[in-house]
N, C-alpha and C positions, 0 to 999 in steps of 0.2 A: 370447413370440418372436421374435427375429429371424430374417428368412425365410436357409439359408442360401445364402451364394453361393459358399461357398469350391468344394464339392464339383459341378459341373457349372456347362453353361451353361442358362441361362432360354429361355425361346421368343422373346423378344423377343428376346433378343444373338443368337441361332441364326436367326431371322430378318433381323434387321437389322445388323449385324453387333458385333465387338468394339471400340469405339470407348471410349475413356474417358468421354465425356460419357453416350454412353447405358447405362452401366454402372452413374454414378450413379442417369440414373431411374429405370434398373432395378432396383434397389438401393428405392428410395423408394416405388417402386410396388408391388414387393412388399410395403411394409411402411407399407400407405396408414395403417394406427391412431395408428400410433407416430411421434414425433420424437425429434431429436438433435441433439448442436452438432456443431461441424462436427468432430472429434478425432474419434467413436463413427464416424462417416461413413468415416475414412479409413480407420479398422483393421478397421472389420466389409469393407469393397469391401478391405482388402489392397494399397491402392492409397498412389502416392508424393504425400505435402504439397503437393508445388510441382501435380502434375498436377492432384489434386483441386481446391484453391482456382485453377488457374485456366479453367477447365470449368463449375467450382459458379458461379463469378462471373456468367457468362452465362446460369445456367439462374436464378440468382436475377431477373436482370435483363431475364427474357425473361419472368418468373412461374411458373415451371415448378414452382420451392421456393418457402416462402416461410416465417418466420417465426411459430412457432408459437407461441409463448414467450420470455419475455427472464428472465433471473435474474439482475440485478443489469447486469454488462456482458455475460456468456452469454446465448446464444440461441437458441432448439433451433427446426427448422427440421420440415416434415415436405412431404413433394407437395401439390401443387395441383391438386386433382379438378377446380373450377371451370374451368381453362385448355384453351383452343379444343384444342392440342397437346397434354397429358396425353390429356385428354378420349380422342382418336382415340389416341391408341396405349393406352388401357387398353385401350379396345372394340375395336378390330383381335388387342388379344392373344388378347382373351376367343374374339371369335369364331375364331381357329388355335385357342383352344383345345377348343374344344368340335366344333371340323370332327375335328381328330386323334382327339377321344374319340370321335366317333361309330364306333357301333357295324355296322362296315362286313358286309350281307348278302351269304351263298354268291352264287356265282352261282348262275342261274337250270340248271334242271336241263334238259339235253337232250332235247327228244319224239321219237320218231323216228316218224312216223305211216306208217300198212303204205299200201300201192299199193291200189288193187280193183280 
């Protein structure tokens, strides 16, 4: 199942901004075990093709996404979890998620000490 990108901002987008390049990375990070052709990613992201192709090329050259399978001329892509930038983003997102979901301790009650 593809992570829902249309219902709201993910933590990564909220932290770092809603740029097209970050939205593409976030989409692939949210679906690390799946691979997509470019057309599927464009459709899932609701992004214009020209915008997608402009930024996807850069992500591919940087090694953030990689070809996972080929069918004739068609290529499927997935996030490259071995890329140091991708690993860092995934780790920071996890750390922030854990921090947000951490149970917050109620404030310690104030204890009045009687004067002797």
